N, C-alpha and C positions, 0 to 999 in steps of 0.2 A: 600462190594465192588463187583460189577458185575464181573462174570467170563467170560473169553473169550469163544467164541463159536467154537473154533477150537484148535487143539493141536500143529500144526506145526508152531510155532511162530518164528519170527526173520529173515526170509529169505529176507525181504526187506532191512535189515541193510547191506548196501554195500558201504563201504567207498572207495574213489578213491584209486587205479585204478581197483577195483574189477569189473568184467564184469557182464552183465545181461543176457547172453545167455545160462545159465544153473544154476544148483543148486537149482531149485525150488522144493517144495514138490510134490510128486506124487499124482495124482487124482484131481488136481485143474486146472481150466482154467487160463492160465497165459497171461497177457497183459503187454507189455513193449513198451512205446513210448518215442522217443528221438527227440528233436527239437532244432537245433542250433538257437541262437538268435543273430542277428547282434547288435553290441554295439560299440560306439565310444571309450568308456572306459570300457573294459570288467571287470576290477577289481571292479570299482564302481557299475556296473550293477549286478555283481555277489553278492556283499554285499546287494544291494537293493532287489534283488530277494530272496536271502536266508532269509533276515529279513522279507520280505513279506510272505513267506511260513510259517515261524515260528510264525508270529503274526496272522495267519488265514486269512490274506488279500487275498491270492491266491484264497481261497474258496469263500470268499465274492464277489470278483470281478467276479468269475465264476457264480454267481447267487444263491449260496447256503446260507441258513441261518446257523449261527454257534452259538450254545449254549454251551459254553466251561467253564470248571471249572477254567480256568486261561486265562490271556491275551495272553500268549505265549504257544506254544507247549512245553511240558516237559514230561519226562517219568512219567507214571501213571495218567496224566491228562485225565479226561473223557470229551468227546465232542460229541454232537449230531448235525449232519448236517441235513439239511432239503432241499428237492428238490420238486418243484411243487407249487401248489397254493391252499390256503385254506384247505378244507377237503381232497383234493387230494394230499396234501403234504406228501411225504414219509420221515419218520424219520430214521436216520441211526446212532445209538449209537456206539461209538468206544472208545478205550483207547490208548493213545500214548505209544509206546514201546521204541522208541529211538529218539534222536534229535542230530543234529550236527550243530553248529553255524559256522560262517566264521572264518577262521584262518588268522590273519593279521600279516604282518611283522612290523618292528620297526617304519615304516613311516605311518602305518594305511592302507596300500594297502593289498589286498587279495593275499595270496601266491598261485601261479599257482599250479595246480595238487591237487585239493580237491573237495569234495562235501559237501554241506550244505543242511539241510532240516529235515524231520521227517518221521516216519512210524507209522501207527496205525493199531490195530487189532479190529475185530468186536466183539460186545457185544450182548446179547439177545435183540431181536427186530429189528436187522439189516436185510435187505432183503437177504444178502449173508453172508457166513462164509468165513473169510480169512483176508487178509492184503493188505494195500496199502502204497506205499512210494512216497514221493514228493521230488525231488532233484534239486538243482541248482548245476551245475558243472562248475568249471573253469579248463579247460584242461591244461596240462603241457605246451602246446604252446599258452596259453592265449586266448582260444575261450570259449564263454559262451554257455552252453547247459542246456535246461530244460528237465528233465526225470521224467516220472511217471511210476511206476510199480505196478502191482497188481496180486494176485493169489486168486481165490475165487471159491466157489460152491454155488448154491442156498441154502438158509437157510431152506426153507420149501417146501412142495409139491406145494403149490400155486405159489411160486416164481420159482420153477423148471418148472412148466407149462408155466409160463410167461417169461422164460429165453430169448427167442428171443427179447422181448420188453426190458428186463433188459439190455441185451448186447447193444441194440441200445441206451438206455438211458446212459449207461456207455460211449459209444463213443461220444455222444453229450456233456456230461459233460467234457470229456477229451478235446474236441475241445475248450470248454470254459476255461479250465485250461490253455491251450496253449496261448490263447488270453490274459488271465490275466497275465501270466508269462511275455509276451512281454511288457505289460503295466507297470508291476512292474520294469522290467529291464530298461525301458525307463525313469522311474522316477528318476534315479540316477543323 
């Protein structure tokens, strides 16, 4: 089994109502993005978004290829995402650390005040060392929010030298994740 490429694991595991404005490991570049998603039925949209995140659909709709050891994210599942075209495709191996599915009440509605999603950590061959989390949040007052968090450092000297390009690529992919999250929520 591939070993993680960093020691400080688990900081993306933040169940509701844990905040994202602190508690990150020292020495990493931290990115947290939060986007409210308008939804006629926030409960149904939360369930659809959470299920889409767990089934790798968020990543696929963002334009990444996903070679996963399972159809759904689950702890210990290995996944290799790919970004780019042909020989310029960057492969990013990871292993899922934690998952959280939607919590439903007795009528099948999502209970307000929860987060669903997963977090994974980097494996050898990934351009960075660190962790990323993907969350659907149904706030206590029934609003839907998509959150992505990451902490990372370049994995090698080559990627350290290319870090401005890497950061731009991360920002671009994040914008694609937000678009995909809106699509998934709207599919409810």
